[in-house]
N, C-alpha and C positions, 0 to 999 in steps of 0.2 A: 504494499500498501502506499510506501516511501515516493514511488514515481510518480501517483495518483495525489498524492497531495499538494502537489500546484494547482490542480483544481479549486484548491480551497477558496481561492480568490472570488472564484464565480458564483460557487454556493454563495457565497459573503453577499455575494452583486444582487442574486436572488433569491434571497433568505424569504420575502413575500411571495414568494410562489413554493418553496418548499415547508413550509411551514404549515399553511393551509391543504396542501396537499396530503401531508402527514398526517392531518386529522380525517380528511377525508378518508384516509385509509382506514383509519381505527375505525372511525362508523359502520364504513363497508361490511367490515368484518365484527361486527355485532351484528350487524344486520344478517350475517353470514352462517352464524354459530346458533343465534336463539332458534331458529327453525329446526333444528335438530332437536331440542326439548321440547318445543312444539309436536313432534313426531311423538318422540320419546312418548309423551304423555297423551296423544292420541292412540298410539300402542295398546298403551294401558287401559287405557278408555273402550276401546277394541273387546278386548280378551275380559273385561269384569262387564259389558255391556252383552259379551256375546251368552257369558255362563247367565247373566239375569235372566235373558231375552229367554234362554232352555227352560228356565225354571217356573217359570210363565206360563208353557206349553201349554194349548188347550182354551187358557181363559183370555177376554177381553182387553187384560192390562200388556198383553203382547204389541199390540195395534201400537199402544200410548208409547212404550219402550222404545219399539222401531222408527216410530217418529221423532221422539228424543236423540234416538242415536244418530238417525241420518241429517236430524239439523245439526250436531255437533262435528260429526264429521265434516260437512259441508265450510260449518265455520272455520274449523281446523284448517283445512285445505286454503279457503279464502286467505284466511291470514297468511299462510306460510307462502303464497302468491305475491301477497301487499307484501311481506318479507321482502322475500328476493324482486321484487318491483324497484322498494326502498333499494334494496344494498346493490342492483345492477343500476340507479340515479349517481349513490356516491361513487362506483368507479370511474364513473363517466368526468365526476368532478376531479378523481385522483387523475386519471388521463390528462385532463384537460389543464390543468398546474402542472404535473411533473414531467409528462412528456413533452409538453410545448416548452417550458425552462429550460428541456434540455436542446432544444433548438436552436435556441436565443445564446448558450451556450458554446453548442457551434458557431454559430453566425460571428463568435467574439472570438471564437478560437482561429477558424481560421484568418481573421483577418490580422490578429494579434502576429502569426506565424508571417502572414504574407510584408506587413512593416517591417517585422524583424527579418524576415530575407533582404527589404529594399537596404536596409540598415548595412549590412554586413559588407564587406570589400570585395574587390572587383575577385582577390586572390584566394577567397571564399567558393566561387564560382569554378576556378578553375582545378580546385580538386574534388569540386563535386558534380555530380552530372544531375540533368535535367528531372530525369525519369525518379528519380531515390526526391528530388527537391519534392515534386508533386505528387509523388505518393505519401509523403507524411504531412502533407498537408490536404488531401483528399480521403486517404482509404484511411491511412490511420488515424485523421481527426474522427473520420465516422464510427473507429470501432471504440474510442473514449467516450461519445458521444452515445452509444448504446451503453455506457457505465453508468454516464449523467441519468440516462433518462431510466429506460424498461431495468437497469441493472439495480438500482437504486428504487427505484418505484417497489417492484417483485422483492428486492431484500426487507423492505418494512413490510409490506403486504406479508411475506412469508413470517417472521418474528411476531407482528402482530396478530396473526392466526394462530400459531403456533402455541402462543401466550393462552389468549383469551379458548383454546382447544383443550390443551393441555390441564388449564387452571379448572375447567368445565369437569373433563374426566376427575380428575383428584377429588372434586367436589361431590361425585356420584358415586364413585367408589374407588379407594386407595389401590387396594391390593390390583384389581382389574386395569386401573390405569399403568403401574409400575409394568404389569404383564404386557401390555399392549404395549410402552412404547421400550422394552428390554431391545431390540433390534436397535434401535438409534444410536449406542455409541459406536457399534459397528461400522454404523454407516458415516458419523465422522469421522472415524480411521483412513476408510476409503476416501472420501472427499480431498481429505489431507494429501494421500497419496496422489490423487489423481491432480489436485490444485498443480505440484510442481511439474509435471510431465505436460500440463497444457502451458502453463507460462514459457518451460522451454520451447518448446514447440511453437507456439505462436509466435515468438520473437523470431525465430527461423523462416515460419511461413511469410512475414512483412519485410523480408529481406530476400526471400524468393522474389515477392512480388515487385518490389522497388526493382531489381536486374532485369525482370521482365518488362517491367513497363519502362525502366532505362531502354532495352534493349529493341523494344519497336518504336519509340521516340525517337531515337537516333536513325533507325532502318529506314523509315518516313520521311525523316528530313534528310535522309540521300538517298531517297528513290532515282533520282535522275543518273548515280554513279552505279546503283545495282543494275537498270537496266541497263547504261551502256556499256559495265563487264561484263552484261547476261549473269547476275549472280542471283536470281531470284529463287530456285533449286538449293545452291549454296544456305541463301538466308532462309526458306523457311526452314532448311533439315535444322539451322544454328535455333531458330525459336522454336522448333519442335522439341529440343533436348531443355532449352531452358522451361519450355511448360512443362515437361515430363519431372523434371526435378520439382519444382513445385506444387504440380499432382502427386509424387510421391509425399513431401510433407504434409500437404492437404491431408490425405488419402490415412497418414499416421495419426494425426488430428481425430479424425472421423471413426477410425477404431478406436484410439480413448472412451472418445461419447459413445461407441456402440456397445461399448463393454460395461460402462457407468451407470446409463438409463435401464437397461433391465434388473441389474444387482439394485437399485433403487425399489424398482418396483417390487422384486422379490421380496427386500426385507419389510415394505407395506405388506404384502399380501401375508407373510408369517403374522405381523401384527394380526389382522383380519381373522387368521387362523386360531391364535391362543385368546381374541376377544370369544368368538363363540366359542369356543371350548372351555376355558376358564369362566367366561359369563354365565353358562350355559349349567354348571357345576353349582354356582353361588345361585343361580334363580333357581334351582331344585331345594338347594339350603335354607332360602325366603330370606337372600342378604339383599339380592339384587328384583328387578322386575323384568318382566320380558321389554317393556320398553326402553329401560335402559340398555340392555343389549342393542337392541333398536338404532337407538342414539348414539350409544360408543361406536356402532359400525359405521353411522354417519360421518362421525370425528374424524374416524378412521381414513374413509372416501375423501374426508376433507384435506387430513393430512398429506394425502398425495399428491396434490396440486403445489402447496408449497415446498414440499421433498424433491417432488421431480423439478421445481424452477431452482429449488436452491441448488441441484449440478449447471443447469444452463446459466445462474446466475454466476456461481464459480466461474464459469468459464467464459462468460464474459468480462468478469472483473480480471480476470489474467490475461485475454487479449486483452482489454483497455492499458492493462500493466504495460507491457511489452511493446502496445502501440506511444503512450504517452513516453516509453522511456526515452523511445526512436527521437521524438518530439521534444523532449528533453534534452536530445544531446547537441541540437541545432541552438534550440532557444536559449541554452548557454554559455553560446560561442560568441565573446564578444564580438564588437566590430574592431576590424583593424583602425577602422578611421574614425577620431572619436573629433567634436567638432562642439563645444559650450558655447560660444561665443554666440550670443543673440543680435550685436547690431549690426547694424546697415553699414555696407561701405557703397562710395562710389568709384570705381576703377581707374585709374590711369592709364595704366597698361605697362608699367614698366614689372620688367620680369629680370630675376637677379638668380642664378646657380654659385653656389659659393660650394666647393671641393665636394659634389655629391658624390656619393656609392652607393648604390641599388644592386643588392640580388634578391632573384627572386625567390624567396621564401618555399615556395610549394616544388621548385625544380631544383634549385640550389648554385642556374646561371649565373652569373656576375656579369649585368647587365652594363654598369658604369663604371667607370673606377676615377674618382676624384676629376668630376667633370665644372668646370669653372668657365662660365658669361653671364653676357650680362645684353640684354634687349631692352632699348631705350622706348619708351611711350611714342607709338607713333611709327613707328621703324617696322620696315617689312624685311625679314629673317629669314633665310630658308637653310633648312637641313640635307644635309647629304650626306650618302655613302652607302657601304656594301648590303645587300640582307645579311642582319643579326647583328652590326654594328651599335646599335642601342637608341636608332631615331624613333621608331615607336613609344620603349620606355618613356626616353624624354617627354614624349607627350601626353601618356599617363601622367607623367610625376607632375606634369604643370596641372591636369586638372583635377589632382590629390586622388586619383585612384589607388594610389601606392602611395604610402608614407618612408622617408628616404631612410637609411639607417644612417651614415654619417655625413654632416654639410648639412647643409640650409637653402631650402626656395622662398625667395622674399620675394612679393608681390607688393608694389609700390612702399619699396622696405621696410614693409610687415613680414612676419615669416609665417609660411600659408598656412601654416598648422594653427593658428592664432585667430585667421579669419573665420565669418561667419558662412561654412563651407556652401550651404544652400543659394545663399545673396551671392556669393563669389562664381557658383557653374552658371545661376543665374545670367550673368554679366559675359560669358564666354561663351561662342560657337566652338563648336569643337566637332569635325568632322572625321572619323574613326576610318582605319586602313580595310575594316571588314563592315559594309553595310548591312544594316541592318534594318529592313522596311516592315513594318506590321500590317496585319489583313486587314486592311481597313483601305478608305478611299484616298486616291491620291490628294487630294484636299487636306484632310486630315492628316495625313503624314507630314507634309510643308509645315501645319499649324500647330505640329504636335509640341514645341516648345515657349508655345504660347497660349494661357484658358480661353481669350480671347483676341480675334483679328478678322480682317474682314478681307472680302473676297478680293481687294483690290490690293492690299497685301500679300495674297498668296501668289496672285499674279503676276507680279513685281518682283517676287523672290526666284518665280520658275523662269522669270527672263533674266535674270541675273546668272542664273544658274545654265543658262544654254537649253533647255530643258520645256521651255514653253509650248514652243513650234509641234514637240511628238505630244504633248499632253492634249493638246486642242485637236491634231489627229484622229485621238481616240473618239468612239462613239459615244462615248458618257461624259466626255473633256475630264475634268478635273474630281467627277464623281466616280470617275471609274472605278473600282474595287481591285485591290491588290489579293494575289494569289498568297501563300504562306510565303512570309520573308525577302517579300515584294519578287516571285518567281514569272509574273505576267511584264514585268519590263527586262530589258537588256541589260548587261550588266552598266555598260555607260550610261545608261538612263537613270539607271540604280543610284548609283554616282552623282550624279547630277541633282535628283530629287533628294538626295542626304545633304548636298550642299545648300540647296535651297534650304530647307529645315533648316543649317545653322545661318541664311543669311537674313533670315525672315525675325531673327532676336536683333537686330541690331547691336551686335556684340561689341566691346568694349577691345576683345582680345577674341581675336579668331586664329584656330587652330585648325589644319589642314595635315592630317595624318596620310601620305602616298591616296590622296583620292581622286585623284587624274589621271590616274592609271589605262584605265576601260575607255578612255576615250579622245578622239582623234586629236593631230595637231593646232587645226584651223578651230574644234570646239572651245581646245584648250588655251591657244590665245585670247578668244571672245571672253569667256570667265576671266580669266587673269585681268583682262583689261576692265569688266565690269568691276572685279573686285578694287582693282585698284581705286575706281569711284568711290564707291562704298564705303572701303575701310580708307580713306584719306584722314590722317591723322589719326589714328586708333592704329594697334599692334596686331599685324599678320604674322604666322608664324607656320610657313609652308615647308611640309618633308617631301623629297620627292628623290625619284630614280633618276629623272630624264634634265642632265644640266639646260636643256632648252626652256625647262618649265621656272627654272630660278634664277636666270642669267641678269635678271634686273632686279635683284632682291638688294638690300641697303647692306645686308652683311650675309655671309653663306658661312655655314659652320661645317668641316666634315669629319664626319666621324667614319673612327673605325677601331675595332675590336674593343668598345666601350670609353674610348678615347678620343678628345678634341684634338687635331692631330693639325690641324690648317683650319684660317678663319681669314677673313677678308671679302673685299667685293669679288665681282667675278674677272675683271683685268689681273688685280691683284694676286689673286691665288692661278690664276696663267705665268704671273710672271716669274710665281715660286718655283715653277717645272715641278711641283711636286706631284699627289695623289693625285689633286683635283686634275692637274694639268692631264694626266698617264688615262682618268677617266672621262675625261671630255675627248680627246682623242681616238679612246675606243668608241666611245659612242658617237664619231665620226664615220670612221670606217664600218659602223654597222648600218650606217644609214644610208652612207654610199654601197655597201654590198645587198642593201635591199632595192635600192635604184636600179642597179642594174639586173 
C-alpha cells in the first residue's frame, strides 16, 4: 500500500464524495441484512401456522387461520421487496458518489502526469520511449482508477456487510456462527499468498504492455521505411513475439485467479454444509428454530458475494499498486531544468558563452569543450562545422533544453539559469533540425507559438518563409489538414512551415538549426532576404552546412570536435587558409561536379 499512499491527496480533495458514499454503503447493507431476519421469522411463522392449521382440521376456524396465514405471508413478501428496493436505491447513490469520484481522480491524475511530463527536460525523452510514457499515463492510470473507485467501494461494502452479517449470526447463536465461519482463516492465508503472486505478475504484465505499445508506436511512425525495405513480414513476426510474451504473462495471472475463485467458493460451500448439519442438530435439541437455519443460509449466501469480491478487490489493489509504482517512478524524477524566477524580461539579444563544456548525460558523449564566444544584440551570426561537431548542442543550450556542466551562458549579461524560462523562450524563435508538425491544419501549425493570431499574420509569416505559394495551391489552402508529423507535405515544405511558425512570433532572438537543408538555393536566398528585413536590429543565429547560406553573416563560428577552431567574417576566414577555406573549396568542387 506504500505506493498507493500517493493517492491520499486526491482522497482528501474529494472527501465530500467519499464520506456520503460510505454512509450510503452502510445504509444499503443494513437493508440487505434485515430481509434475512424477516425471512427467518416468516419460516418460523409458516411452520407454526402449518401445525395450527392441521390442529383445526375439520373446524371452521381452519379457514380463518388460512386467511390470517396468507395475509401474513403477503405482508412479509411485500416487506422483503420494499427492503430490497431501498437497498437498490442506496446502492445507486453509493455508485453515483464513489465511482464518479474515481473518474474525477482519474482526470486529475492524467493532468498531473501530463503536466509533469512537460516539465521534464529533453534528456528525459532521449532516455525513455514514447510508448512507455503513454502507457503509464493511460493504462496504468486506468488500473489505479479501478482501485480508487470499484476496489474502495467494494472493500467498504465487503467490510460493512461482513460485520453486519457476523454480528447478526452471533446474535442468533454463537456456536453455529463459529462453525459457519470456521473456513474463513484458511481463506485469509490463501488471499495473503495469492496477493504476492498477483502483485509480481501485474507489474510484469504492465512492463510487457509498455514494450508492446512502444513497438507498435515506433513501427507505425516508421511505416514508410518498413514498406520501402519490404519488412512487413519481419515486423509482423516481431510483433507476434512481443504479443506472445504479453500473452504468457497474462495467462499466468489468469491461472492464479482461476484457482483462487473456485477455492473461495469451496470454502463458502463448506460453511453452508456446516450450517445445515450443526444447525439441524441444534433444531432437534431445541436450541434454535428452523427459521434460524434459513436465516443463516441466507447470511452465508450473502457472504459469498463479499468473499468473492475480496479476491477480485485484492487483484485490483495489487494491480493498482504495481501501476502506481510505475507512475511514481516518473513522478519522482525531478526536472533537470529548474526555473523559479517569475519576473518578466524584455530581451535585447546579447548572448555570451564563457568556457562552456557539455556532455550528454544519457550517452556520455562530450559535445562541447570550453567554448567561448559572444553574439552582440542585433548581429547575424552563423555556425558551421562537420556533422557531430556540436552545432545543434549549441542551439539546445541557447534554448536551455539542457543546462551546462561547466562555464556559463549569459543572456543580456544575466545567467540563463536565473531567467524566467517561459518568458525567455517566448521571445526566442527556434527552428529545430528535425522538423515536427502536428496533425492539424497548416494555419494552426504556423500559429502554434501564439494564443491568438489573425489570418493576415499567418499569411505574412508564410510569405516570409516562402511557403505561401505552395499553401494556396492546396484545395483547402491554410485549412489543409496535415497527416502525422506533417507527412502530407514535402521535406522542403515542412521546413518552411516550421520557419513560418518561428517568424510569426516576431522573436527577439531567432535560432535556425540547419533548417534550410531541404530547400533549393533560390528559395534559400529568398528566405534569407526576408529574414534580413524581419530580423533587422534583432539577433539571428543560423546553423548550416552550406557556406552559401552563411557567407553574409556578421560573424561565422567554425566548430570542430566540440571546439571553436576559427571565427570571423567570410572573407576573414578565407584569408586564414584553414578549415573554413578547405570546407569552402570542397563545396565549390561538389557544385562544379553536379553541374557537369
